RODO-2510 file (C-alpha; in nm, 4 decimals, decimal comma):
residues 111
     n   res          X          Y          Z
     1     m    -2,6591     1,4897    -1,7296
     2     s    -2,3001     1,5406    -1,5922
     3     n    -2,0145     1,3095    -1,6273
     4     p    -1,9434     1,1467    -1,2986
     5     i    -1,5879     1,2211    -1,1561
     6     p    -1,3704     0,9105    -1,2090
     7     a    -1,2338     0,7503    -0,8967
     8     p    -0,8646     0,7859    -0,8276
     9     p    -0,6473     0,4991    -0,9247
    10     i    -0,6217     0,2269    -0,6437
    11     f    -0,2642     0,3078    -0,6061
    12     a    -0,3423     0,6661    -0,5221
    13     g    -0,5884     0,5904    -0,2676
    14     r    -0,4006     0,3155    -0,0877
    15     l    -0,0739     0,5308    -0,0855
    16     a    -0,2737     0,8170     0,0986
    17     q    -0,4284     0,5590     0,3345
    18     a    -0,0811     0,3937     0,4139
    19     r     0,0872     0,7335     0,4649
    20     k    -0,1554     0,8656     0,6988
    21     r    -0,1619     0,5202     0,9004
    22     a     0,2187     0,5822     0,9374
    23     g     0,1726     0,9419     1,0462
    24     l     0,3886     1,0820     0,7844
    25     s     0,3683     1,4013     0,5744
    26     q     0,4149     1,3724     0,2099
    27     t     0,7412     1,5475     0,2299
    28     q     0,8567     1,2980     0,5097
    29     l     0,7360     0,9946     0,3130
    30     g     0,9211     1,1237    -0,0066
    31     v     1,2348     1,1761     0,1737
    32     l     1,2218     0,8321     0,3467
    33     a     1,1744     0,6646    -0,0085
    34     g     1,4848     0,8435    -0,1369
    35     l     1,3337     1,1442    -0,3136
    36     e     1,5113     1,4810    -0,2929
    37     p     1,3529     1,7001    -0,0392
    38     e     1,2574     1,9635    -0,2903
    39     v     1,0418     1,7313    -0,4938
    40     a     0,9283     1,4864    -0,2348
    41     s     0,5952     1,6668    -0,1278
    42     p     0,4697     1,7460    -0,4860
    43     r     0,5685     1,4056    -0,6170
    44     i     0,3785     1,2374    -0,3401
    45     n     0,1036     1,4603    -0,3912
    46     q     0,0814     1,3845    -0,7735
    47     y     0,0891     1,0036    -0,6771
    48     e    -0,2007     1,0467    -0,4259
    49     r    -0,4194     1,2414    -0,6613
    50     g    -0,3597     0,9890    -0,9299
    51     v    -0,1900     1,2320    -1,1491
    52     h     0,1122     0,9885    -1,1983
    53     e     0,1834     0,6507    -1,0829
    54     p     0,5468     0,5620    -0,9688
    55     r     0,7846     0,3176    -1,1351
    56     s     0,7846    -0,0174    -0,9652
    57     e     1,1127     0,0508    -0,7945
    58     t     0,9976     0,3655    -0,6486
    59     a     0,6684     0,2020    -0,5375
    60     r     0,8747    -0,0626    -0,3604
    61     r     1,0681     0,2092    -0,1796
    62     l     0,7449     0,3746    -0,0800
    63     a     0,6057     0,0620     0,0585
    64     e     0,9364    -0,0069     0,2469
    65     a     0,9336     0,3391     0,4006
    66     l     0,5686     0,2891     0,4879
    67     g     0,6513    -0,0602     0,6313
    68     i     0,3849    -0,2322     0,4225
    69     p     0,3945    -0,4851     0,1615
    70     p     0,4049    -0,3363    -0,2035
    71     a     0,0945    -0,5580    -0,2799
    72     f    -0,1153    -0,3281    -0,0518
    73     l    -0,0616    -0,0349    -0,2845
    74     y    -0,2260    -0,2259    -0,5647
    75     t    -0,4904    -0,4588    -0,4363
    76     e    -0,8470    -0,3747    -0,5126
    77     d    -0,9761    -0,6149    -0,2641
    78     e    -1,0560    -0,4405     0,0724
    79     t    -1,0352    -0,7555     0,2799
    80     l    -0,6990    -0,8427     0,1298
    81     a    -0,5757    -0,4911     0,1834
    82     k    -0,6599    -0,5216     0,5607
    83     l    -0,4955    -0,8690     0,5764
    84     l    -0,1706    -0,7195     0,4253
    85     l    -0,1825    -0,4422     0,6783
    86     t    -0,2393    -0,6933     0,9627
    87     w     0,0379    -0,9228     0,8434
    88     v     0,3118    -0,6629     0,8977
    89     d     0,2210    -0,6234     1,2514
    90     l     0,2419    -1,0157     1,3323
    91     k     0,5446    -1,1945     1,4589
    92     p     0,7131    -1,4641     1,2321
    93     a     0,5287    -1,7410     1,4572
    94     q     0,2005    -1,5686     1,4135
    95     r     0,2553    -1,5365     1,0302
    96     r     0,3264    -1,9270     1,0124
    97     d     0,0075    -2,0009     1,2367
    98     l    -0,2202    -1,7590     1,0353
    99     l    -0,0879    -1,9323     0,7025
   100     k    -0,1616    -2,2675     0,8465
   101     q    -0,5189    -2,1735     0,9438
   102     a    -0,5783    -2,0268     0,5969
   103     q    -0,4426    -2,3298     0,4227
   104     a    -0,6660    -2,5556     0,6453
   105     a    -0,9565    -2,3643     0,5611
   106     v    -0,9249    -2,4281     0,1889
   107     p    -1,1159    -2,7465     0,0720
   108     k    -0,8966    -3,0411    -0,0089
   109     s    -1,0257    -3,0437    -0,3787
   110     k    -0,8525    -2,6806    -0,4160
   111     k    -0,5135    -2,7924    -0,2732
***
């Protein structure tokens, strides 16, 4: 029986997903995040393949370049990931309304 191929780390998949959503190449993303152009593509490629995971500051810059919350890159919860991507497209008033709706949905015993 062969060993199953391990799934790439969640960060790797989320980074690739967000980059493709933004319509950026690996080089473009790396440069926008402050990497030198010569290393931008190989570094992003390594992150997306799960070979390396960036330091938290680099991950924050990647998220900023992608216009997403850094938490998106780390969440294993698919529903939360979708919510985080939706969140960035909402205006401040819509965010407040959504938060109120979510808080109203929580049972009083949990508040």
